[in-house]
Residue frames as a rotation matrix with the C-alpha (Angstrom) as fourth column:
MET 1
-0.568 0.808 -0.156 19.29
-0.124 0.103 0.987 84.41
0.813 0.580 0.042 -62.44
GLN 2
-0.592 0.466 0.657 16.22
-0.799 -0.236 -0.553 84.47
-0.103 -0.853 0.512 -60.20
ILE 3
-0.556 0.494 -0.669 14.18
0.071 0.830 0.553 81.42
0.828 0.260 -0.496 -59.24
THR 4
0.076 0.620 0.781 11.42
-0.940 -0.217 0.263 80.67
0.333 -0.754 0.567 -56.75
VAL 5
-0.766 -0.329 -0.552 11.85
-0.119 0.917 -0.382 77.78
0.632 -0.226 -0.742 -54.33
ARG 6
0.276 0.896 0.348 8.87
-0.765 -0.015 0.644 76.13
0.582 -0.443 0.681 -52.61
TYR 7
-0.821 -0.571 0.026 9.27
-0.427 0.582 -0.692 74.02
0.380 -0.579 -0.721 -49.46
PHE 8
0.294 0.923 -0.249 7.03
-0.481 0.368 0.796 71.35
0.826 -0.114 0.551 -47.97
ALA 9
0.806 0.192 -0.561 6.72
0.280 0.711 0.645 69.59
0.522 -0.677 0.519 -44.58
ALA 10
0.597 -0.618 -0.512 10.01
0.687 0.063 0.724 69.38
-0.415 -0.784 0.462 -42.62
LEU 11
-0.357 -0.743 0.566 11.80
0.921 -0.382 0.079 71.46
0.157 0.549 0.821 -45.24
ARG 12
0.201 0.537 0.819 9.30
0.280 -0.833 0.477 74.28
0.939 0.133 -0.317 -44.74
GLU 13
0.951 0.142 -0.274 9.82
0.290 -0.110 0.951 74.07
0.105 -0.984 -0.146 -40.97
ALA 14
0.207 -0.965 -0.161 13.60
0.909 0.129 0.396 74.16
-0.361 -0.228 0.904 -41.37
ARG 15
-0.538 -0.420 0.731 13.53
0.738 -0.654 0.167 77.22
0.407 0.629 0.662 -43.64
GLY 16
-0.576 0.375 -0.726 10.75
0.499 -0.542 -0.676 79.00
-0.647 -0.752 0.125 -41.77
CYS 17
-0.324 0.508 -0.798 8.82
-0.687 -0.706 -0.171 79.82
-0.651 0.493 0.577 -44.94
ASP 18
0.508 0.610 0.609 6.70
0.071 0.675 -0.735 78.23
-0.859 0.416 0.299 -47.66
GLU 19
0.572 -0.326 0.753 8.65
0.815 0.126 -0.565 79.79
0.089 0.937 0.338 -50.51
GLU 20
0.400 -0.487 -0.776 11.37
0.101 -0.818 0.566 82.26
-0.911 -0.305 -0.278 -51.27
ALA 21
0.983 -0.182 0.032 13.02
-0.008 -0.216 -0.976 83.93
0.185 0.959 -0.213 -54.24
LEU 22
0.464 -0.885 0.031 16.71
0.216 0.147 0.965 83.18
-0.859 -0.441 0.259 -54.67
ALA 23
0.633 -0.428 -0.645 19.48
-0.774 -0.377 -0.508 84.23
-0.026 0.821 -0.570 -57.01
VAL 24
0.569 -0.463 0.680 21.46
0.151 0.871 0.467 81.29
-0.809 -0.163 0.565 -58.37
SER 25
-0.325 -0.805 -0.497 24.38
-0.522 -0.285 0.804 80.95
-0.789 0.520 -0.328 -60.76
GLU 26
0.406 0.347 -0.845 23.94
-0.910 0.240 -0.338 79.85
0.085 0.907 0.413 -64.37
GLY 27
-0.199 -0.486 -0.851 24.38
-0.506 0.795 -0.335 76.11
0.839 0.365 -0.404 -64.71
THR 28
-0.701 0.015 0.713 23.04
-0.687 0.255 -0.681 75.28
-0.192 -0.967 -0.169 -61.24
ASP 29
-0.491 0.591 -0.640 21.09
-0.072 0.705 0.706 72.02
0.868 0.393 -0.304 -61.10
VAL 30
0.442 0.819 0.366 18.36
-0.438 -0.159 0.885 71.16
0.783 -0.551 0.288 -58.61
ALA 31
0.667 -0.249 -0.702 20.53
0.615 0.717 0.329 68.79
0.421 -0.651 0.631 -56.52
ALA 32
-0.462 -0.884 0.073 23.26
0.723 -0.423 -0.546 71.43
0.513 -0.199 0.835 -56.16
LEU 33
-0.298 0.446 0.844 20.66
-0.347 -0.874 0.339 74.00
0.889 -0.192 0.415 -55.16
TYR 34
0.760 0.606 -0.233 19.24
-0.051 0.413 0.909 71.67
0.647 -0.679 0.345 -52.52
GLN 35
0.295 -0.740 -0.604 22.72
0.903 0.423 -0.077 71.03
0.312 -0.523 0.793 -51.10
GLN 36
-0.595 -0.496 0.633 23.48
0.342 -0.868 -0.360 74.75
0.728 0.002 0.686 -51.12
ILE 37
0.052 0.733 0.678 20.32
-0.479 -0.577 0.662 75.55
0.877 -0.359 0.321 -49.16
PHE 38
0.880 0.446 0.163 20.48
-0.372 0.434 0.821 72.69
0.296 -0.783 0.548 -46.65
SER 39
0.201 -0.897 -0.394 24.26
-0.022 0.398 -0.917 72.12
0.979 0.193 0.060 -46.35
ASP 40
-0.721 -0.493 0.487 24.29
-0.439 -0.219 -0.872 73.05
0.536 -0.842 -0.058 -42.65
SER 41
0.038 0.856 0.516 21.25
-0.996 0.073 -0.049 70.93
-0.079 -0.512 0.855 -41.81
PRO 42
-0.563 -0.142 0.814 20.65
-0.255 0.967 -0.008 67.24
-0.786 -0.212 -0.580 -41.09
LEU 43
0.521 0.847 0.110 18.13
-0.065 0.167 -0.984 67.52
-0.851 0.505 0.142 -43.94
ALA 44
0.044 -0.599 -0.800 21.05
-0.925 -0.327 0.194 67.70
-0.377 0.731 -0.568 -46.40
VAL 45
-0.896 -0.441 0.051 21.07
-0.403 0.857 0.322 63.89
-0.185 0.268 -0.946 -46.59
LEU 46
-0.123 0.939 0.321 17.29
-0.147 0.303 -0.942 63.54
-0.982 -0.163 0.100 -46.93
ARG 47
-0.866 -0.092 0.492 16.24
0.434 0.354 0.829 61.90
-0.250 0.931 -0.266 -50.21
VAL 48
-0.173 0.807 -0.564 13.83
-0.115 -0.585 -0.803 64.43
-0.978 -0.074 0.194 -51.67
MET 49
0.058 0.266 0.962 11.99
0.957 0.260 -0.129 64.59
-0.285 0.928 -0.240 -54.96
PHE 50
-0.699 -0.354 -0.622 12.56
0.149 -0.922 0.357 67.57
-0.700 0.157 0.697 -57.21
ALA 51
0.264 0.747 0.610 10.01
0.914 0.009 -0.406 69.38
-0.309 0.664 -0.681 -59.33
VAL 52
-0.792 -0.426 -0.437 10.60
0.226 -0.870 0.439 72.29
-0.568 0.249 0.785 -61.68
ASN 53
-0.721 0.588 -0.367 7.63
-0.693 -0.610 0.385 74.25
0.002 0.532 0.847 -62.99
GLN 54
0.088 0.838 0.539 5.28
-0.867 0.331 -0.372 71.61
-0.490 -0.435 0.755 -61.53
SER 55
0.783 0.063 -0.619 6.91
-0.408 0.803 -0.434 68.63
0.470 0.592 0.655 -63.30
TYR 56
0.783 -0.527 0.331 9.11
-0.053 0.474 0.879 66.06
-0.620 -0.706 0.343 -61.58
VAL 57
0.695 -0.653 -0.301 12.73
-0.519 -0.165 -0.839 66.17
0.498 0.739 -0.454 -62.73
GLY 58
0.600 -0.604 -0.525 15.97
0.652 0.749 -0.116 64.33
0.463 -0.273 0.843 -62.07
ALA 59
0.599 -0.400 -0.694 18.67
0.598 -0.353 0.719 65.61
-0.532 -0.846 0.028 -59.75
ASN 60
-0.460 -0.888 0.007 20.84
0.635 -0.324 0.701 66.93
-0.620 0.327 0.713 -62.58
HIS 61
0.350 0.672 0.653 18.08
0.927 -0.348 -0.139 69.07
0.134 0.654 -0.744 -64.15
GLY 62
-0.730 -0.682 0.046 19.57
0.679 -0.731 -0.064 72.48
0.077 -0.015 0.997 -64.95
LEU 63
0.140 0.774 -0.617 17.76
0.764 -0.481 -0.430 75.60
-0.630 -0.411 -0.659 -63.84
VAL 64
-0.496 -0.210 0.843 16.93
0.727 -0.631 0.271 78.64
0.475 0.747 0.466 -65.95
ASP 65
-0.996 0.070 0.047 15.83
-0.084 -0.888 -0.452 82.12
0.010 -0.455 0.891 -65.01
GLY 66
-0.388 0.917 0.093 12.26
-0.879 -0.398 0.262 82.25
0.277 0.020 0.961 -63.70
ASP 67
-0.387 0.228 -0.893 11.98
0.027 0.971 0.236 78.56
0.922 0.067 -0.382 -62.77
GLU 68
0.286 0.471 0.835 9.84
-0.924 -0.094 0.370 77.48
0.253 -0.877 0.408 -59.84
VAL 69
-0.489 -0.549 -0.677 11.57
-0.264 0.834 -0.485 74.69
0.831 -0.058 -0.553 -57.90
ALA 70
0.549 0.635 0.544 9.84
-0.768 0.125 0.628 72.48
0.331 -0.763 0.556 -55.35
PHE 71
-0.695 -0.694 -0.187 11.62
-0.492 0.648 -0.581 70.20
0.525 -0.312 -0.792 -52.89
ILE 72
0.401 0.916 0.030 9.30
-0.753 0.310 0.581 67.40
0.523 -0.255 0.813 -51.82
PRO 73
-0.554 -0.640 0.533 10.39
-0.832 0.448 -0.326 65.27
-0.030 -0.624 -0.781 -48.86
PRO 74
-0.793 0.276 -0.543 9.33
0.117 0.944 0.308 61.65
0.598 0.180 -0.781 -48.38
LEU 75
-0.051 0.865 0.499 5.84
-0.789 -0.342 0.511 61.26
0.613 -0.367 0.700 -47.03
GLY 76
-0.974 -0.216 -0.075 5.18
-0.114 0.746 -0.657 59.24
0.198 -0.631 -0.750 -43.92
GLY 77
-0.155 0.961 0.231 2.02
-0.971 -0.191 0.142 57.82
0.181 -0.202 0.962 -42.58
GLY 78
-0.957 -0.238 -0.167 0.35
-0.217 0.967 -0.137 54.65
0.194 -0.095 -0.976 -41.70
């Protein structure tokens, strides 16, 4: 199935793009997708928020064909 993944902040820098289309297996959840994408990066352990189709979801939210996934890293500032 095809999904679109959007990246923000450090995740965007690591991937070198704002978004990309990916093929994923049926039954993939957002946490597994994040680990698949960032498994070779120090960002793999970053606690990110997940959104699917512009709504926040839990880590075990299952993906379906056509979903738009966003990985949102913690925000810093002061």
